[in-house]
Each structure stands twice: as structure tokens, then as C-alpha cells.
C-alpha positions in Angstrom: -9.8 -25.2 6.9 -12.6 -23.0 9.1 -13.8 -24.0 12.1 -17.7 -24.4 12.0 -19.7 -22.8 15.1 -23.7 -23.6 15.3 -25.5 -20.5 16.1 -29.0 -20.9 17.3 -31.1 -18.4 15.4 -33.4 -16.0 17.8 -36.3 -15.4 15.5 -36.8 -18.6 13.8 -34.7 -21.7 16.6 -33.5 -23.0 13.8 -29.4 -23.5 13.6 -27.3 -21.9 11.7 -23.4 -22.6 11.4 -20.8 -20.1 11.3 -17.6 -20.4 9.9 -14.4 -19.4 12.4 -10.8 -19.0 11.2 -9.1 -21.3 12.8 -6.2 -19.6 15.4 -3.3 -20.0 12.3 -5.5 -19.0 9.9 -6.5 -15.5 11.4 -2.6 -15.0 12.2 -1.3 -16.1 8.9 -4.2 -13.4 7.6 -2.5 -11.2 9.8 0.3 -11.3 8.8 -0.4 -11.2 5.0 -1.9 -7.7 5.9 1.2 -6.4 8.2 3.1 -8.3 4.8 1.7 -5.7 2.3 1.5 -2.5 5.1 5.1 -3.2 5.1 5.7 -3.1 0.9 2.5 -0.4 0.7 5.7 1.9 3.1 8.6 1.0 0.9 10.2 -1.4 3.8 11.1 -4.4 2.3 13.6 -5.9 4.7 10.7 -5.9 7.4 8.2 -7.5 4.0 10.9 -9.8 4.3 11.0 -10.9 7.0 7.3 -11.1 7.5 7.5 -13.3 4.0 9.8 -15.9 5.7 7.4 -16.2 8.9 4.6 -16.3 6.4 6.7 -19.5 5.2 7.6 -21.2 8.0 3.8 -20.6 8.7 3.2 -22.8 5.8 0.9 -20.2 4.2 0.9 -20.0 0.0 3.1 -17.6 -2.0 1.9 -17.5 -5.0 -0.8 -14.0 -3.7 2.7 -12.5 -1.9 5.1 -13.0 -4.1 3.4 -11.2 -6.8 2.6 -8.2 -4.7 6.0 -7.9 -3.2 7.1 -7.7 -7.1 4.3 -4.9 -8.4 4.7 -2.9 -5.1 4.3 0.6 -5.8 7.4 2.9 -4.8 6.5 5.5 -2.5 6.0 9.2 -3.0 9.1 11.7 -2.6 9.1 13.3 0.5 8.7 17.1 -0.2 10.5 20.1 1.4 9.2 22.2 3.9 10.8 25.2 2.7 9.2 25.3 -0.8 5.3 24.6 0.4 5.1 26.8 3.5 2.6 29.7 3.1 4.2 32.9 2.5 4.1 35.2 5.6 1.7 38.2 6.0 1.2 41.4 8.4 -1.9 41.1 10.9 -2.2 44.9 9.6 -1.4 46.6 6.2 1.7 48.4 5.0 1.5 52.4 5.7 
């Protein structure tokens, strides 16, 4: 559960409360973003390691497990020779 930190308003002089994530919540959110990046790049073995760490920390897996199954495959690599521009001379031919 996020911590509530009192903050004094400069304009009104009243006290408001900000909700800040606990260090554990911040780490879990960072690990989820990391796992999502690995899945996007197709590094499923590394994403599985991060998912194991999330399970160890007690994070729920419902959202993450679905993302692992539906992650798109990375695009095929392009051949540089096929996409290279044609070589042209600086001057026209005589």
C-alpha cells in the first residue's frame, strides 16, 4: 500500500497528502517494465528470470503471465545488401 506523505500547500496553507509507493512497490513496478521490455525484444529466457524474481517478491502474476503469452515476435532482420542505395558517380558519364 502506498505511503501517504503530508504536503503543505504554499498557496492555501492547507495540508494535502501525496501517495508515494513503498520501495518494494517501486521495485516490483520496475521489474514489470523490465520484463515487458525483454518480451518486446524477444528475450524470453531473460523475461522468465525476471518473472521468477517477481514471484519471489510476491507480486501477482495475472497481468504479467498474459503479457508473456501474447507478446509479438520481433521483426525479421533486414539484409543490408538488399537495402543499400545504388552507388552513383559524382559526375555524369561522358
